[in-house]
C-alpha atoms as one frame of an Amber mdcrd trajectory, in Angstrom:
protein
  94.052 100.405 116.129  90.360 100.916 116.786  90.926 102.538 120.200  92.409
 105.566 118.469  90.692 108.482 116.793  93.731 109.173 114.581  95.656 107.443
 111.819  98.852 107.676 109.982  99.190 106.962 106.179 102.639 106.578 104.702
 104.352 105.703 101.417 107.736 104.001 101.916 110.173 103.704  99.014 113.103
 101.232  99.511 115.583 103.686  98.067 117.796 106.298  99.740 121.320 107.814
  99.554 122.899 104.410  99.444 121.301 104.042  96.023 123.088 107.075  94.438
 126.078 107.383  92.460 128.870 109.742  93.736 128.103 112.421  91.189 124.454
 112.508  92.142 124.921 112.317  95.897 121.771 113.994  97.464 119.333 113.344
  94.632 117.023 111.264  96.886 116.820 114.098  99.388 116.466 116.843  96.794
 113.653 114.707  95.211 111.878 114.492  98.504 111.834 118.166  98.771 110.690
 118.684  95.174 107.797 116.291  95.530 105.841 118.813  97.429 106.355 121.535
  94.827 103.421 120.668  92.589 101.709 117.910  90.793  99.799 117.573  87.498
  96.438 118.635  89.522  97.844 120.699  92.398 100.125 123.545  92.850 102.374
 123.771  95.922  99.831 125.908  97.641  97.082 123.499  96.818  98.971 120.645
  98.358  99.640 122.480 101.586  95.930 123.379 101.857  94.742 120.027 101.084
  96.639 118.652 104.082  95.958 121.458 106.307  92.272 121.621 105.501  92.043
 118.131 106.979  93.946 119.230 110.063  96.726 116.677 109.089 100.498 116.971
 109.440 102.288 116.305 106.196 105.869 115.481 106.066 108.742 113.256 104.647
 112.244 112.034 105.259 115.109 110.639 103.366 117.461 107.991 105.051 120.336
 105.984 103.808 118.110 103.150 102.753 114.584 104.552 102.355 112.493 107.639
 101.657 109.071 108.180 103.272 106.152 110.487 102.702 103.466 110.496 105.355
 100.395 112.205 106.705  98.962 112.088 110.264  95.402 113.164 110.906  91.883
 111.870 111.677  91.094 108.229 111.001  88.024 109.258 109.099  90.259 111.163
 106.687  92.440 108.301 105.597  90.974 108.187 102.117  91.798 111.847 101.446
  95.254 111.352 102.964  96.008 108.460 100.851  94.910 110.202  97.660  96.979
 113.111  98.466 100.124 111.124  99.147  99.404 109.132  95.847  99.360 112.440
  93.981 102.629 113.771  95.591 104.423 110.379  94.973 103.159 109.501  91.525
 102.212 112.795  89.810 104.874 115.490  90.882 105.937 117.652  88.059 109.150
 119.121  89.499 108.733 122.731  88.141 112.029 124.215  86.994 111.380 127.524
  88.917 110.682 125.646  92.029 113.881 123.471  91.607 116.058 126.514  91.646
 114.435 127.885  94.632 114.666 124.556  96.484 118.261 124.211  95.565 119.100
 127.355  97.343 117.210 126.050 100.481 119.082 122.799 100.454 122.524 124.615
 100.114 121.660 126.609 103.074 120.729 123.466 104.946 124.030 122.025 103.857
 125.914 125.064 105.276 124.064 124.853 108.541 125.003 121.158 108.924 128.747
 122.077 108.319 128.717 124.671 110.972 126.880 122.457 113.595 129.453 120.448
 115.404 127.362 117.601 116.343 125.878 117.123 112.883 129.241 117.473 111.304
 130.588 114.820 113.687 127.938 112.326 112.607 128.661 113.073 108.858 132.287
 112.443 109.379 131.502 109.254 111.326 129.750 107.811 108.192 132.907 108.573
 106.244 135.034 107.166 108.915 133.016 103.873 109.150 132.074 103.243 105.440
 134.777 105.039 103.555 133.870 105.778  99.847 130.842 103.598  99.865 127.502
 105.370  99.324 126.735 104.776 103.016 129.647 107.115 103.919 128.355 110.051
 101.870 125.988 112.691 103.520 122.244 112.042 102.762 121.923 115.645 101.864
 124.864 115.439  99.314 127.625 117.864  98.969 127.510 121.599  97.800 128.981
 120.564  94.470 126.506 117.715  93.794 123.555 119.819  94.988 124.572 122.508
  92.693 124.899 120.202  89.797 121.713 118.215  90.014 119.090 118.646  87.276
 115.462 118.142  86.806 116.291 115.148  84.566 118.466 113.652  87.310 115.347
 113.745  89.567 112.991 112.304  87.013 115.330 109.467  86.227 115.720 108.741
  89.952 111.923 108.392  90.148 111.652 106.080  87.134 114.514 103.921  88.371
 113.424 103.722  92.084 109.819 104.687  92.594 108.619 101.456  91.243 106.085
  98.855  92.415 108.368  96.419  93.963 110.082  99.072  95.912 106.959 100.841
  97.256 104.971  99.911 100.433 101.739 101.791 101.097 100.723 101.583 104.764
  98.303 102.858 107.244  97.914 102.457 111.014  95.228 103.756 113.343  91.447
 103.873 113.258  90.104 103.386 109.748  88.351 100.973 107.298  91.083  98.531
 106.335  89.089  96.853 103.521  88.372 100.292 101.938  92.096 101.263 102.356
  93.393  98.202 100.616  90.998  98.584  97.765  91.924 102.303  97.335  95.593
 101.503  97.533  95.215  98.966  94.906  93.383 101.331  92.725  96.001 104.028
  93.069  99.235 102.085  93.066  98.300  98.886  91.339  99.431 100.252  88.028
 102.934 101.300  89.054 105.419  99.563  86.956 107.508  96.725  88.420 111.257
  97.303  87.874 112.465  93.697  88.558 116.063  94.482  87.791 117.156  95.690
  91.107 119.970  93.747  92.851 119.762  92.972  96.465 121.308  95.477  98.830
 124.776  94.502  99.878 126.546  95.189 103.245 129.011  98.071 102.931 132.599
  97.384 103.753 133.974  98.398 106.997 136.651 101.119 106.974 137.208 102.196
 110.598 139.342 105.271 110.062 140.154 108.333 112.141 139.050 111.929 111.402
 139.256 115.259 113.128 137.924 118.754 112.373 138.496 122.010 114.234 135.547
 124.552 114.350 136.216 128.195 115.137 134.396 129.272 118.366 133.841 125.810
 119.725 135.211 125.160 123.059 134.025 121.525 123.609 135.289 118.362 121.866
 132.589 116.433 120.118 133.415 112.675 120.165 131.866 110.021 117.870 132.912
 106.379 117.675 131.289 103.417 115.836 131.889  99.777 115.435 130.084  97.419
 112.928 127.694  95.010 114.543 124.959  92.710 113.224 122.387  94.310 110.926
 118.573  94.141 111.394 118.617  91.290 108.825 121.115  89.362 110.727 119.567
  89.885 114.196 116.743  92.504 114.605 117.333  93.117 118.243 120.875  92.328
 119.318 122.604  95.684 118.526 119.685  97.596 120.055 120.108  95.617 123.184
 123.813  95.993 123.382 123.639  99.698 122.834 120.785 100.132 125.418 122.557
  97.914 127.935 125.932  99.824 127.490 124.773 103.379 127.294 121.083 103.724
 127.160 119.880 105.584 130.188 121.365 107.271 133.308 121.844 103.833 134.989
 123.642 102.285 132.060 127.444 101.571 132.852 128.712 104.053 130.244 126.559
 106.939 131.437 126.933 106.168 135.217 130.737 105.857 135.032 131.658 108.657
 132.666 128.972 111.237 133.597 127.699 110.532 137.106 130.715 109.093 138.809
 133.656 110.606 137.101 132.295 113.797 135.484 134.329 113.197 132.292 131.621
 114.414 129.842 128.703 116.719 129.705 126.748 114.213 127.455 127.415 110.566
 126.678 125.334 107.731 125.302 125.387 104.579 123.192 122.982 103.939 120.378
 122.514 101.531 117.483 122.376 102.538 113.856 121.011  99.492 112.023 119.315
  98.813 108.712 118.519  95.803 106.565 122.122  95.000 105.618 124.188  97.407
 107.787 124.755  97.768 111.556 126.705  99.996 113.818 127.003 100.629 117.540
 127.732 104.252 118.194 129.159 106.090 121.184 128.951 109.810 121.219 130.020
 112.260 123.868 130.755 115.929 124.537 133.618 116.747 126.759 136.375 119.363
 127.271 139.757 118.837 125.597 141.677 118.291 128.890 139.461 115.333 129.722
 139.859 113.568 126.548 142.672 111.129 127.848 140.724 110.171 130.919 137.457
 109.643 128.887 139.351 107.493 126.410 140.878 105.347 129.376 137.439 104.792
 131.019 135.631 104.055 127.746 138.467 101.330 126.867 137.988  99.851 130.439
 134.281  99.633 130.103 134.441  98.109 126.623 136.864  95.449 127.864 134.656
  94.775 130.831 131.731  94.176 128.733 133.757  91.791 126.525 134.650  89.877
 129.569 131.207  89.752 131.305 127.689  91.230 131.153 125.835  91.726 134.346
 122.404  89.982 134.500 120.905  93.154 136.149 122.069  95.322 133.159 120.816
  92.741 130.659 117.360  92.627 132.519 117.146  96.330 132.628 118.038  96.768
 128.804 115.491  94.153 127.870 112.671  95.877 129.869 113.790  99.132 128.144
 113.363  97.693 124.699 110.019  95.889 125.636 108.670  99.224 126.763 109.944
 100.840 123.512 108.056  97.975 121.667 104.885  98.661 123.514 104.974 102.426
 123.098 105.740 102.288 119.363 102.716  99.993 119.081 100.655 102.750 120.444
 101.890 105.332 118.029 100.712 104.787 114.387 103.620 106.305 112.438 106.285
 104.695 114.562 104.500 101.282 114.319 104.400 101.627 110.477 108.100 102.372
 110.435 108.803  99.368 112.627 106.698  97.031 110.416 108.282  98.197 107.143
 111.826  98.070 108.456 111.272  94.560 109.739 109.718  93.365 106.579 112.432
  94.701 104.396 115.212  93.392 106.609 113.838  89.855 107.319 111.314  89.223
 104.518 108.691  88.475 107.340 105.753  90.440 108.622 106.448  92.194 111.934
 104.712  90.566 115.037 104.892  92.288 118.389 104.736  88.975 120.485 107.499
  87.305 118.360 109.567  90.448 118.788 109.197  90.377 122.522 110.207  86.803
 122.653 113.209  87.479 120.456 114.347  90.199 122.795 113.825  88.048 125.843
 115.705  85.222 124.457 118.979  87.228 123.913 121.736  85.785 126.284 124.450
  87.581 128.186 126.844  85.461 126.052 125.570  86.736 122.815 125.977  90.441
 124.049 129.522  89.588 125.367 130.413  88.024 122.056 129.263  91.250 120.294
 131.568  93.430 122.356 134.376  90.899 121.739 134.001  91.244 118.017 133.859
  95.095 118.333 137.183  95.225 120.156 139.113  93.444 117.249 138.125  96.018
 114.593 139.350  99.612 114.458 136.592 101.876 115.728 135.637 104.676 113.317
 136.785 107.564 115.489 135.825 111.191 114.902 136.839 114.408 117.003 135.229
 117.781 116.165 135.825 121.171 117.813 138.471 122.002 120.476 141.358 119.491
 120.689 140.237 117.793 117.584 143.503 116.639 115.873 144.188 113.672 113.795
 146.848 112.710 116.347 144.431 112.706 119.113 141.878 110.776 117.020 144.304
 108.086 116.067 145.523 107.837 119.714 141.956 107.196 120.845 141.474 104.752
 118.142 144.488 102.767 119.188 143.624 102.855 122.899 140.214 101.252 122.223
 141.522  98.169 120.372 141.318  95.030 122.405
């Protein structure tokens, strides 16, 4: 991206919470925190100063299927940023005293999530959708597993998953690509190859109903999900269907539920897709007395889209995805994420022109068939807050079956 002055450097590891055993749930996230607590050559303070002395933003995240460490700064500082990330990913020491301090931080984070109705609803939705599969467990883990994790567990996770065939070293922005590739080879070329990892398998769909009341919450938080094609099966179909249905103020879901009928303060549809998993998610916030009317209108809209998809909505949604495609290509870190996610899911390099063509080629019939497939499965149904009873959740789930 020679037109930019900035650059992003990232290390992607194809391992996340789905790769954990039940008794070590949260170890990927714990490790991501601990990686910044010191290496063989730098203390935690030295790591922070090394990034900030470059003016760079240093961060990381853990997902269901990946962990990523990244720096965003000036293009001229790419060599320093890559060296710093290599130190963090390959040379962290996980000091015992830092581990205990960070354990308390993560436990506080866990409590915060449990007390936030929207975040709690999303956690319950994973359970309702995927059941006891690792995809159904919180990325952060549980208080019990967080309290039990040891330094040995973290070190073993690194040895098992931070291996050459699971690591992508990437950069985007304005920098010397040949120099970057040579430096990446020098820093990561000696990382052992595991070679024994089995290919990720799709999680089984459960589609149960769950409800949780929270004191002091007067609204009802609604989250629903249906399984849809993964990124590996079709990179853009789920994104297009979600955008068409509830991505924007003019989308049928938002226009009907919020603008015309006033049944929800907030409502949207999004897609949650990975290499082998896919879900179309509807989330809303409403008052308990409007729950029946909201359910009825959502059922009507889902059935209508299983019958026909308006060309005007299809064109709108395609243009929204195309703009998103263009905008991500102008943002180095987002572009890296898109490239790596596509590579892992399809085995092919990401190409913007091919992506645009794939989006444009999706037909109304394909979208309609996706909604038809959704209606024959039980929706994962979650209610949190006021009016959140298992009876109400099951009634909503039943009403949404085609």
